PDB file of N, CA, C and O in Angstrom:
ATOM      1  N   MET A   1       2.865  -7.335   2.230  1.00  0.00           N
ATOM      2  CA  MET A   1       3.367  -6.845   3.506  1.00  0.00           C
ATOM      3  C   MET A   1       2.906  -7.793   4.599  1.00  0.00           C
ATOM      4  O   MET A   1       1.798  -8.327   4.548  1.00  0.00           O
ATOM      5  N   ASN A   2       3.759  -7.993   5.579  1.00  0.00           N
ATOM      6  CA  ASN A   2       3.358  -8.901   6.639  1.00  0.00           C
ATOM      7  C   ASN A   2       2.579  -8.168   7.730  1.00  0.00           C
ATOM      8  O   ASN A   2       2.602  -6.940   7.806  1.00  0.00           O
ATOM      9  N   GLN A   3       1.902  -8.926   8.559  1.00  0.00           N
ATOM     10  CA  GLN A   3       1.025  -8.371   9.593  1.00  0.00           C
ATOM     11  C   GLN A   3       1.779  -7.510  10.603  1.00  0.00           C
ATOM     12  O   GLN A   3       1.280  -6.460  11.009  1.00  0.00           O
ATOM     13  N   ASP A   4       2.976  -7.940  11.016  1.00  0.00           N
ATOM     14  CA  ASP A   4       3.744  -7.165  11.996  1.00  0.00           C
ATOM     15  C   ASP A   4       4.069  -5.776  11.466  1.00  0.00           C
ATOM     16  O   ASP A   4       3.950  -4.782  12.182  1.00  0.00           O
ATOM     17  N   MET A   5       4.479  -5.718  10.212  1.00  0.00           N
ATOM     18  CA  MET A   5       4.809  -4.432   9.626  1.00  0.00           C
ATOM     19  C   MET A   5       3.567  -3.548   9.521  1.00  0.00           C
ATOM     20  O   MET A   5       3.634  -2.351   9.800  1.00  0.00           O
ATOM     21  N   LEU A   6       2.453  -4.120   9.127  1.00  0.00           N
ATOM     22  CA  LEU A   6       1.213  -3.347   9.031  1.00  0.00           C
ATOM     23  C   LEU A   6       0.788  -2.814  10.391  1.00  0.00           C
ATOM     24  O   LEU A   6       0.309  -1.685  10.498  1.00  0.00           O
ATOM     25  N   LYS A   7       0.961  -3.619  11.425  1.00  0.00           N
ATOM     26  CA  LYS A   7       0.609  -3.169  12.775  1.00  0.00           C
ATOM     27  C   LYS A   7       1.499  -2.014  13.217  1.00  0.00           C
ATOM     28  O   LYS A   7       1.029  -1.090  13.880  1.00  0.00           O
ATOM     29  N   LYS A   8       2.788  -2.057  12.854  1.00  0.00           N
ATOM     30  CA  LYS A   8       3.695  -0.957  13.187  1.00  0.00           C
ATOM     31  C   LYS A   8       3.280   0.316  12.457  1.00  0.00           C
ATOM     32  O   LYS A   8       3.279   1.401  13.038  1.00  0.00           O
ATOM     33  N   VAL A   9       2.930   0.177  11.186  1.00  0.00           N
ATOM     34  CA  VAL A   9       2.472   1.331  10.415  1.00  0.00           C
ATOM     35  C   VAL A   9       1.195   1.883  11.037  1.00  0.00           C
ATOM     36  O   VAL A   9       1.046   3.096  11.184  1.00  0.00           O
ATOM     37  N   GLU A  10       0.284   1.001  11.398  1.00  0.00           N
ATOM     38  CA  GLU A  10      -0.978   1.405  12.021  1.00  0.00           C
ATOM     39  C   GLU A  10      -0.713   2.171  13.315  1.00  0.00           C
ATOM     40  O   GLU A  10      -1.327   3.209  13.565  1.00  0.00           O
ATOM     41  N   LYS A  11       0.191   1.663  14.125  1.00  0.00           N
ATOM     42  CA  LYS A  11       0.506   2.298  15.411  1.00  0.00           C
ATOM     43  C   LYS A  11       1.142   3.675  15.207  1.00  0.00           C
ATOM     44  O   LYS A  11       0.796   4.628  15.907  1.00  0.00           O
ATOM     45  N   LYS A  12       2.065   3.783  14.259  1.00  0.00           N
ATOM     46  CA  LYS A  12       2.764   5.051  14.027  1.00  0.00           C
ATOM     47  C   LYS A  12       1.887   6.099  13.358  1.00  0.00           C
ATOM     48  O   LYS A  12       2.040   7.292  13.622  1.00  0.00           O
ATOM     49  N   THR A  13       0.972   5.673  12.499  1.00  0.00           N
ATOM     50  CA  THR A  13       0.191   6.634  11.716  1.00  0.00           C
ATOM     51  C   THR A  13      -1.213   6.860  12.250  1.00  0.00           C
ATOM     52  O   THR A  13      -1.823   7.898  11.992  1.00  0.00           O
ATOM     53  N   GLY A  14      -1.725   5.892  12.993  1.00  0.00           N
ATOM     54  CA  GLY A  14      -3.103   5.983  13.442  1.00  0.00           C
ATOM     55  C   GLY A  14      -4.090   5.555  12.367  1.00  0.00           C
ATOM     56  O   GLY A  14      -5.301   5.683  12.550  1.00  0.00           O
ATOM     57  N   VAL A  15      -3.589   5.051  11.258  1.00  0.00           N
ATOM     58  CA  VAL A  15      -4.437   4.586  10.158  1.00  0.00           C
ATOM     59  C   VAL A  15      -4.668   3.093  10.340  1.00  0.00           C
ATOM     60  O   VAL A  15      -3.715   2.328  10.482  1.00  0.00           O
ATOM     61  N   ASP A  16      -5.942   2.673  10.337  1.00  0.00           N
ATOM     62  CA  ASP A  16      -6.234   1.264  10.593  1.00  0.00           C
ATOM     63  C   ASP A  16      -5.742   0.365   9.460  1.00  0.00           C
ATOM     64  O   ASP A  16      -5.641   0.782   8.306  1.00  0.00           O
ATOM     65  N   MET A  17      -5.444  -0.868   9.824  1.00  0.00           N
ATOM     66  CA  MET A  17      -4.860  -1.838   8.909  1.00  0.00           C
ATOM     67  C   MET A  17      -5.732  -2.070   7.677  1.00  0.00           C
ATOM     68  O   MET A  17      -5.203  -2.223   6.576  1.00  0.00           O
ATOM     69  N   GLN A  18      -7.034  -2.099   7.835  1.00  0.00           N
ATOM     70  CA  GLN A  18      -7.925  -2.337   6.699  1.00  0.00           C
ATOM     71  C   GLN A  18      -7.814  -1.228   5.652  1.00  0.00           C
ATOM     72  O   GLN A  18      -7.844  -1.493   4.450  1.00  0.00           O
ATOM     73  N   SER A  19      -7.685   0.010   6.119  1.00  0.00           N
ATOM     74  CA  SER A  19      -7.521   1.130   5.182  1.00  0.00           C
ATOM     75  C   SER A  19      -6.208   1.014   4.425  1.00  0.00           C
ATOM     76  O   SER A  19      -6.145   1.283   3.225  1.00  0.00           O
ATOM     77  N   ILE A  20      -5.162   0.613   5.133  1.00  0.00           N
ATOM     78  CA  ILE A  20      -3.854   0.421   4.500  1.00  0.00           C
ATOM     79  C   ILE A  20      -3.950  -0.662   3.432  1.00  0.00           C
ATOM     80  O   ILE A  20      -3.458  -0.489   2.317  1.00  0.00           O
ATOM     81  N   LEU A  21      -4.583  -1.774   3.777  1.00  0.00           N
ATOM     82  CA  LEU A  21      -4.707  -2.890   2.834  1.00  0.00           C
ATOM     83  C   LEU A  21      -5.557  -2.519   1.620  1.00  0.00           C
ATOM     84  O   LEU A  21      -5.232  -2.898   0.495  1.00  0.00           O
ATOM     85  N   ARG A  22      -6.652  -1.775   1.846  1.00  0.00           N
ATOM     86  CA  ARG A  22      -7.500  -1.343   0.728  1.00  0.00           C
ATOM     87  C   ARG A  22      -6.714  -0.443  -0.229  1.00  0.00           C
ATOM     88  O   ARG A  22      -6.788  -0.595  -1.448  1.00  0.00           O
ATOM     89  N   LEU A  23      -5.964   0.491   0.347  1.00  0.00           N
ATOM     90  CA  LEU A  23      -5.178   1.397  -0.481  1.00  0.00           C
ATOM     91  C   LEU A  23      -4.103   0.633  -1.250  1.00  0.00           C
ATOM     92  O   LEU A  23      -3.898   0.869  -2.440  1.00  0.00           O
ATOM     93  N   ALA A  24      -3.422  -0.278  -0.569  1.00  0.00           N
ATOM     94  CA  ALA A  24      -2.371  -1.071  -1.222  1.00  0.00           C
ATOM     95  C   ALA A  24      -2.949  -1.902  -2.363  1.00  0.00           C
ATOM     96  O   ALA A  24      -2.345  -1.992  -3.432  1.00  0.00           O
ATOM     97  N   SER A  25      -4.106  -2.507  -2.145  1.00  0.00           N
ATOM     98  CA  SER A  25      -4.693  -3.343  -3.199  1.00  0.00           C
ATOM     99  C   SER A  25      -5.183  -2.496  -4.372  1.00  0.00           C
ATOM    100  O   SER A  25      -5.196  -2.965  -5.510  1.00  0.00           O
ATOM    101  N   ALA A  26      -5.582  -1.265  -4.106  1.00  0.00           N
ATOM    102  CA  ALA A  26      -6.029  -0.377  -5.181  1.00  0.00           C
ATOM    103  C   ALA A  26      -4.889  -0.022  -6.125  1.00  0.00           C
ATOM    104  O   ALA A  26      -5.117   0.243  -7.305  1.00  0.00           O
ATOM    105  N   TYR A  27      -3.669  -0.016  -5.612  1.00  0.00           N
ATOM    106  CA  TYR A  27      -2.512   0.359  -6.428  1.00  0.00           C
ATOM    107  C   TYR A  27      -1.656  -0.823  -6.841  1.00  0.00           C
ATOM    108  O   TYR A  27      -0.649  -0.644  -7.525  1.00  0.00           O
ATOM    109  N   ASP A  28      -2.033  -2.013  -6.444  1.00  0.00           N
ATOM    110  CA  ASP A  28      -1.250  -3.201  -6.775  1.00  0.00           C
ATOM    111  C   ASP A  28      -1.151  -3.353  -8.292  1.00  0.00           C
ATOM    112  O   ASP A  28      -2.154  -3.579  -8.970  1.00  0.00           O
ATOM    113  N   GLY A  29       0.049  -3.227  -8.806  1.00  0.00           N
ATOM    114  CA  GLY A  29       0.264  -3.380 -10.245  1.00  0.00           C
ATOM    115  C   GLY A  29      -0.242  -2.226 -11.088  1.00  0.00           C
ATOM    116  O   GLY A  29      -0.463  -2.398 -12.287  1.00  0.00           O
ATOM    117  N   LYS A  30      -0.430  -1.058 -10.498  1.00  0.00           N
ATOM    118  CA  LYS A  30      -1.005   0.078 -11.220  1.00  0.00           C
ATOM    119  C   LYS A  30       0.028   0.979 -11.885  1.00  0.00           C
ATOM    120  O   LYS A  30      -0.312   2.090 -12.293  1.00  0.00           O
ATOM    121  N   GLY A  31       1.244   0.551 -12.005  1.00  0.00           N
ATOM    122  CA  GLY A  31       2.232   1.357 -12.704  1.00  0.00           C
ATOM    123  C   GLY A  31       2.641   2.597 -11.942  1.00  0.00           C
ATOM    124  O   GLY A  31       2.445   3.718 -12.412  1.00  0.00           O
ATOM    125  N   LEU A  32       3.207   2.398 -10.771  1.00  0.00           N
ATOM    126  CA  LEU A  32       3.595   3.535  -9.949  1.00  0.00           C
ATOM    127  C   LEU A  32       4.790   4.296 -10.512  1.00  0.00           C
ATOM    128  O   LEU A  32       5.235   5.277  -9.916  1.00  0.00           O
ATOM    129  N   GLU A  33       5.315   3.851 -11.657  1.00  0.00           N
ATOM    130  CA  GLU A  33       6.378   4.627 -12.290  1.00  0.00           C
ATOM    131  C   GLU A  33       5.798   5.871 -12.967  1.00  0.00           C
ATOM    132  O   GLU A  33       6.539   6.759 -13.389  1.00  0.00           O
ATOM    133  N   ASN A  34       4.473   5.924 -13.066  1.00  0.00           N
ATOM    134  CA  ASN A  34       3.773   7.074 -13.623  1.00  0.00           C
ATOM    135  C   ASN A  34       3.651   8.144 -12.537  1.00  0.00           C
ATOM    136  O   ASN A  34       3.121   7.872 -11.460  1.00  0.00           O
ATOM    137  N   GLU A  35       4.137   9.356 -12.809  1.00  0.00           N
ATOM    138  CA  GLU A  35       4.150  10.419 -11.804  1.00  0.00           C
ATOM    139  C   GLU A  35       2.753  10.750 -11.279  1.00  0.00           C
ATOM    140  O   GLU A  35       2.570  10.938 -10.076  1.00  0.00           O
ATOM    141  N   LYS A  36       1.783  10.821 -12.160  1.00  0.00           N
ATOM    142  CA  LYS A  36       0.419  11.175 -11.753  1.00  0.00           C
ATOM    143  C   LYS A  36      -0.144  10.137 -10.775  1.00  0.00           C
ATOM    144  O   LYS A  36      -0.769  10.498  -9.778  1.00  0.00           O
ATOM    145  N   THR A  37       0.074   8.873 -11.057  1.00  0.00           N
ATOM    146  CA  THR A  37      -0.406   7.796 -10.191  1.00  0.00           C
ATOM    147  C   THR A  37       0.310   7.830  -8.848  1.00  0.00           C
ATOM    148  O   THR A  37      -0.322   7.679  -7.802  1.00  0.00           O
ATOM    149  N   ALA A  38       1.622   8.028  -8.871  1.00  0.00           N
ATOM    150  CA  ALA A  38       2.402   8.085  -7.633  1.00  0.00           C
ATOM    151  C   ALA A  38       1.970   9.278  -6.780  1.00  0.00           C
ATOM    152  O   ALA A  38       1.863   9.158  -5.559  1.00  0.00           O
ATOM    153  N   ARG A  39       1.722  10.419  -7.410  1.00  0.00           N
ATOM    154  CA  ARG A  39       1.298  11.619  -6.680  1.00  0.00           C
ATOM    155  C   ARG A  39      -0.077  11.391  -6.032  1.00  0.00           C
ATOM    156  O   ARG A  39      -0.318  11.816  -4.902  1.00  0.00           O
ATOM    157  N   ARG A  40      -0.964  10.720  -6.756  1.00  0.00           N
ATOM    158  CA  ARG A  40      -2.289  10.410  -6.212  1.00  0.00           C
ATOM    159  C   ARG A  40      -2.155   9.513  -4.981  1.00  0.00           C
ATOM    160  O   ARG A  40      -2.850   9.711  -3.985  1.00  0.00           O
ATOM    161  N   LEU A  41      -1.263   8.530  -5.054  1.00  0.00           N
ATOM    162  CA  LEU A  41      -1.030   7.638  -3.921  1.00  0.00           C
ATOM    163  C   LEU A  41      -0.518   8.412  -2.711  1.00  0.00           C
ATOM    164  O   LEU A  41      -1.015   8.216  -1.602  1.00  0.00           O
ATOM    165  N   VAL A  42       0.461   9.284  -2.904  1.00  0.00           N
ATOM    166  CA  VAL A  42       1.025  10.067  -1.798  1.00  0.00           C
ATOM    167  C   VAL A  42      -0.063  10.924  -1.153  1.00  0.00           C
ATOM    168  O   VAL A  42      -0.135  11.015   0.072  1.00  0.00           O
ATOM    169  N   ARG A  43      -0.895  11.541  -1.959  1.00  0.00           N
ATOM    170  CA  ARG A  43      -1.973  12.388  -1.425  1.00  0.00           C
ATOM    171  C   ARG A  43      -3.001  11.561  -0.657  1.00  0.00           C
ATOM    172  O   ARG A  43      -3.502  11.998   0.379  1.00  0.00           O
ATOM    173  N   GLN A  44      -3.313  10.373  -1.161  1.00  0.00           N
ATOM    174  CA  GLN A  44      -4.279   9.520  -0.466  1.00  0.00           C
ATOM    175  C   GLN A  44      -3.725   9.029   0.865  1.00  0.00           C
ATOM    176  O   GLN A  44      -4.461   8.941   1.848  1.00  0.00           O
ATOM    177  N   VAL A  45      -2.444   8.710   0.907  1.00  0.00           N
ATOM    178  CA  VAL A  45      -1.830   8.280   2.166  1.00  0.00           C
ATOM    179  C   VAL A  45      -1.868   9.426   3.172  1.00  0.00           C
ATOM    180  O   VAL A  45      -2.194   9.216   4.340  1.00  0.00           O
ATOM    181  N   GLY A  46      -1.541  10.624   2.729  1.00  0.00           N
ATOM    182  CA  GLY A  46      -1.601  11.790   3.605  1.00  0.00           C
ATOM    183  C   GLY A  46      -3.008  12.021   4.136  1.00  0.00           C
ATOM    184  O   GLY A  46      -3.198  12.322   5.314  1.00  0.00           O
ATOM    185  N   LYS A  47      -3.981  11.879   3.264  1.00  0.00           N
ATOM    186  CA  LYS A  47      -5.384  12.057   3.656  1.00  0.00           C
ATOM    187  C   LYS A  47      -5.798  11.009   4.688  1.00  0.00           C
ATOM    188  O   LYS A  47      -6.461  11.332   5.673  1.00  0.00           O
ATOM    189  N   LEU A  48      -5.406   9.753   4.460  1.00  0.00           N
ATOM    190  CA  LEU A  48      -5.714   8.686   5.419  1.00  0.00           C
ATOM    191  C   LEU A  48      -5.118   8.975   6.787  1.00  0.00           C
ATOM    192  O   LEU A  48      -5.740   8.717   7.818  1.00  0.00           O
ATOM    193  N   ALA A  49      -3.900   9.517   6.782  1.00  0.00           N
ATOM    194  CA  ALA A  49      -3.199   9.799   8.034  1.00  0.00           C
ATOM    195  C   ALA A  49      -3.639  11.125   8.647  1.00  0.00           C
ATOM    196  O   ALA A  49      -3.242  11.460   9.763  1.00  0.00           O
ATOM    197  N   GLY A  50      -4.458  11.878   7.914  1.00  0.00           N
ATOM    198  CA  GLY A  50      -4.916  13.167   8.421  1.00  0.00           C
ATOM    199  C   GLY A  50      -3.808  14.211   8.429  1.00  0.00           C
ATOM    200  O   GLY A  50      -3.800  15.112   9.268  1.00  0.00           O
ATOM    201  N   LYS A  51      -2.873  14.086   7.492  1.00  0.00           N
ATOM    202  CA  LYS A  51      -1.722  14.992   7.421  1.00  0.00           C
ATOM    203  C   LYS A  51      -1.678  15.674   6.061  1.00  0.00           C
ATOM    204  O   LYS A  51      -1.941  15.052   5.032  1.00  0.00           O
ATOM    205  N   LYS A  52      -1.344  16.948   6.072  1.00  0.00           N
ATOM    206  CA  LYS A  52      -1.103  17.681   4.834  1.00  0.00           C
ATOM    207  C   LYS A  52       0.349  17.443   4.472  1.00  0.00           C
ATOM    208  O   LYS A  52       1.251  17.790   5.235  1.00  0.00           O
ATOM    209  N   VAL A  53       0.574  16.857   3.321  1.00  0.00           N
ATOM    210  CA  VAL A  53       1.936  16.575   2.871  1.00  0.00           C
ATOM    211  C   VAL A  53       2.442  17.815   2.134  1.00  0.00           C
ATOM    212  O   VAL A  53       1.888  18.194   1.102  1.00  0.00           O
ATOM    213  N   PRO A  54       3.497  18.448   2.666  1.00  0.00           N
ATOM    214  CA  PRO A  54       4.044  19.626   1.979  1.00  0.00           C
ATOM    215  C   PRO A  54       4.473  19.279   0.553  1.00  0.00           C
ATOM    216  O   PRO A  54       4.897  18.154   0.286  1.00  0.00           O
ATOM    217  N   ARG A  55       4.364  20.232  -0.347  1.00  0.00           N
ATOM    218  CA  ARG A  55       4.667  20.002  -1.766  1.00  0.00           C
ATOM    219  C   ARG A  55       6.082  19.445  -1.957  1.00  0.00           C
ATOM    220  O   ARG A  55       6.291  18.538  -2.763  1.00  0.00           O
ATOM    221  N   GLU A  56       7.045  19.987  -1.219  1.00  0.00           N
ATOM    222  CA  GLU A  56       8.428  19.519  -1.353  1.00  0.00           C
ATOM    223  C   GLU A  56       8.546  18.042  -0.961  1.00  0.00           C
ATOM    224  O   GLU A  56       9.222  17.265  -1.635  1.00  0.00           O
ATOM    225  N   THR A  57       7.887  17.671   0.126  1.00  0.00           N
ATOM    226  CA  THR A  57       7.904  16.275   0.576  1.00  0.00           C
ATOM    227  C   THR A  57       7.196  15.390  -0.438  1.00  0.00           C
ATOM    228  O   THR A  57       7.670  14.302  -0.763  1.00  0.00           O
ATOM    229  N   GLU A  58       6.060  15.862  -0.935  1.00  0.00           N
ATOM    230  CA  GLU A  58       5.320  15.115  -1.956  1.00  0.00           C
ATOM    231  C   GLU A  58       6.198  14.871  -3.179  1.00  0.00           C
ATOM    232  O   GLU A  58       6.247  13.759  -3.706  1.00  0.00           O
ATOM    233  N   ASP A  59       6.890  15.914  -3.625  1.00  0.00           N
ATOM    234  CA  ASP A  59       7.773  15.778  -4.785  1.00  0.00           C
ATOM    235  C   ASP A  59       8.866  14.739  -4.534  1.00  0.00           C
ATOM    236  O   ASP A  59       9.170  13.928  -5.409  1.00  0.00           O
ATOM    237  N   GLN A  60       9.455  14.766  -3.336  1.00  0.00           N
ATOM    238  CA  GLN A  60      10.511  13.808  -2.997  1.00  0.00           C
ATOM    239  C   GLN A  60       9.973  12.381  -2.985  1.00  0.00           C
ATOM    240  O   GLN A  60      10.605  11.468  -3.516  1.00  0.00           O
ATOM    241  N   LEU A  61       8.801  12.193  -2.376  1.00  0.00           N
ATOM    242  CA  LEU A  61       8.200  10.858  -2.318  1.00  0.00           C
ATOM    243  C   LEU A  61       7.843  10.352  -3.713  1.00  0.00           C
ATOM    244  O   LEU A  61       8.081   9.189  -4.037  1.00  0.00           O
ATOM    245  N   VAL A  62       7.277  11.221  -4.526  1.00  0.00           N
ATOM    246  CA  VAL A  62       6.913  10.837  -5.893  1.00  0.00           C
ATOM    247  C   VAL A  62       8.163  10.421  -6.664  1.00  0.00           C
ATOM    248  O   VAL A  62       8.149   9.424  -7.387  1.00  0.00           O
ATOM    249  N   LYS A  63       9.227  11.174  -6.511  1.00  0.00           N
ATOM    250  CA  LYS A  63      10.482  10.833  -7.194  1.00  0.00           C
ATOM    251  C   LYS A  63      10.984   9.464  -6.741  1.00  0.00           C
ATOM    252  O   LYS A  63      11.405   8.648  -7.561  1.00  0.00           O
ATOM    253  N   MET A  64      10.936   9.217  -5.418  1.00  0.00           N
ATOM    254  CA  MET A  64      11.387   7.926  -4.893  1.00  0.00           C
ATOM    255  C   MET A  64      10.534   6.784  -5.436  1.00  0.00           C
ATOM    256  O   MET A  64      11.056   5.729  -5.799  1.00  0.00           O
ATOM    257  N   ILE A  65       9.224   6.998  -5.490  1.00  0.00           N
ATOM    258  CA  ILE A  65       8.306   5.950  -5.955  1.00  0.00           C
ATOM    259  C   ILE A  65       8.509   5.682  -7.446  1.00  0.00           C
ATOM    260  O   ILE A  65       8.627   4.531  -7.864  1.00  0.00           O
ATOM    261  N   THR A  66       8.547   6.742  -8.238  1.00  0.00           N
ATOM    262  CA  THR A  66       8.649   6.557  -9.689  1.00  0.00           C
ATOM    263  C   THR A  66      10.000   5.994 -10.115  1.00  0.00           C
ATOM    264  O   THR A  66      10.100   5.319 -11.140  1.00  0.00           O
ATOM    265  N   GLN A  67      11.022   6.266  -9.339  1.00  0.00           N
ATOM    266  CA  GLN A  67      12.347   5.724  -9.652  1.00  0.00           C
ATOM    267  C   GLN A  67      12.607   4.409  -8.924  1.00  0.00           C
ATOM    268  O   GLN A  67      13.718   3.879  -8.935  1.00  0.00           O
ATOM    269  N   LYS A  68      11.552   3.896  -8.291  1.00  0.00           N
ATOM    270  CA  LYS A  68      11.605   2.616  -7.578  1.00  0.00           C
ATOM    271  C   LYS A  68      12.695   2.582  -6.512  1.00  0.00           C
ATOM    272  O   LYS A  68      13.373   1.573  -6.323  1.00  0.00           O
ATOM    273  N   LYS A  69      12.846   3.720  -5.817  1.00  0.00           N
ATOM    274  CA  LYS A  69      13.808   3.794  -4.722  1.00  0.00           C
ATOM    275  C   LYS A  69      13.131   3.529  -3.386  1.00  0.00           C
ATOM    276  O   LYS A  69      13.785   3.524  -2.343  1.00  0.00           O
ATOM    277  N   ILE A  70      11.828   3.311  -3.419  1.00  0.00           N
ATOM    278  CA  ILE A  70      11.094   2.983  -2.202  1.00  0.00           C
ATOM    279  C   ILE A  70      10.369   1.673  -2.468  1.00  0.00           C
ATOM    280  O   ILE A  70       9.732   1.496  -3.506  1.00  0.00           O
ATOM    281  N   ASN A  71      10.477   0.761  -1.514  1.00  0.00           N
ATOM    282  CA  ASN A  71       9.861  -0.551  -1.656  1.00  0.00           C
ATOM    283  C   ASN A  71       9.519  -1.079  -0.268  1.00  0.00           C
ATOM    284  O   ASN A  71       9.622  -0.349   0.717  1.00  0.00           O
ATOM    285  N   GLU A  72       9.120  -2.315  -0.188  1.00  0.00           N
ATOM    286  CA  GLU A  72       8.730  -2.882   1.107  1.00  0.00           C
ATOM    287  C   GLU A  72       9.873  -2.812   2.107  1.00  0.00           C
ATOM    288  O   GLU A  72       9.640  -2.558   3.288  1.00  0.00           O
ATOM    289  N   SER A  73      11.082  -3.030   1.664  1.00  0.00           N
ATOM    290  CA  SER A  73      12.247  -2.972   2.546  1.00  0.00           C
ATOM    291  C   SER A  73      12.431  -1.561   3.104  1.00  0.00           C
ATOM    292  O   SER A  73      12.709  -1.394   4.292  1.00  0.00           O
ATOM    293  N   THR A  74      12.277  -0.557   2.258  1.00  0.00           N
ATOM    294  CA  THR A  74      12.399   0.830   2.694  1.00  0.00           C
ATOM    295  C   THR A  74      11.317   1.165   3.706  1.00  0.00           C
ATOM    296  O   THR A  74      11.588   1.809   4.719  1.00  0.00           O
ATOM    297  N   ILE A  75      10.102   0.733   3.438  1.00  0.00           N
ATOM    298  CA  ILE A  75       8.987   0.982   4.351  1.00  0.00           C
ATOM    299  C   ILE A  75       9.242   0.293   5.684  1.00  0.00           C
ATOM    300  O   ILE A  75       8.974   0.861   6.743  1.00  0.00           O
ATOM    301  N   ARG A  76       9.753  -0.915   5.632  1.00  0.00           N
ATOM    302  CA  ARG A  76      10.050  -1.659   6.856  1.00  0.00           C
ATOM    303  C   ARG A  76      11.051  -0.883   7.723  1.00  0.00           C
ATOM    304  O   ARG A  76      10.894  -0.816   8.942  1.00  0.00           O
ATOM    305  N   LYS A  77      12.066  -0.305   7.101  1.00  0.00           N
ATOM    306  CA  LYS A  77      13.063   0.484   7.838  1.00  0.00           C
ATOM    307  C   LYS A  77      12.424   1.717   8.467  1.00  0.00           C
ATOM    308  O   LYS A  77      12.804   2.114   9.568  1.00  0.00           O
ATOM    309  N   MET A  78      11.468   2.322   7.787  1.00  0.00           N
ATOM    310  CA  MET A  78      10.798   3.516   8.297  1.00  0.00           C
ATOM    311  C   MET A  78       9.936   3.216   9.515  1.00  0.00           C
ATOM    312  O   MET A  78       9.691   4.102  10.334  1.00  0.00           O
ATOM    313  N   THR A  79       9.478   1.987   9.641  1.00  0.00           N
ATOM    314  CA  THR A  79       8.542   1.647  10.716  1.00  0.00           C
ATOM    315  C   THR A  79       9.215   1.051  11.937  1.00  0.00           C
ATOM    316  O   THR A  79       8.533   0.657  12.883  1.00  0.00           O
ATOM    317  N   ARG A  80      10.510   0.976  11.939  1.00  0.00           N
ATOM    318  CA  ARG A  80      11.218   0.422  13.107  1.00  0.00           C
ATOM    319  C   ARG A  80      11.231   1.388  14.241  1.00  0.00           C
ATOM    320  O   ARG A  80      11.782   1.088  15.301  1.00  0.00           O
TER     321      ARG A  80
END
């Protein structure tokens, strides 16, 4: 991810860039097609942002992640 995108995410979420980078590196190549791993990631992101992710939203995000329907391009669109 590039610095501009990380700064936009930081501004929108209130989560500092270092935390985002640590979380991203923890999951780099970790097989996010696995539902359990994807669910753990969604919960950790919610925790970092100080938000409770509703179960329905969590399920939708997990489905998007495991089916590879969310990627850097999708995230970039969300942060505009």
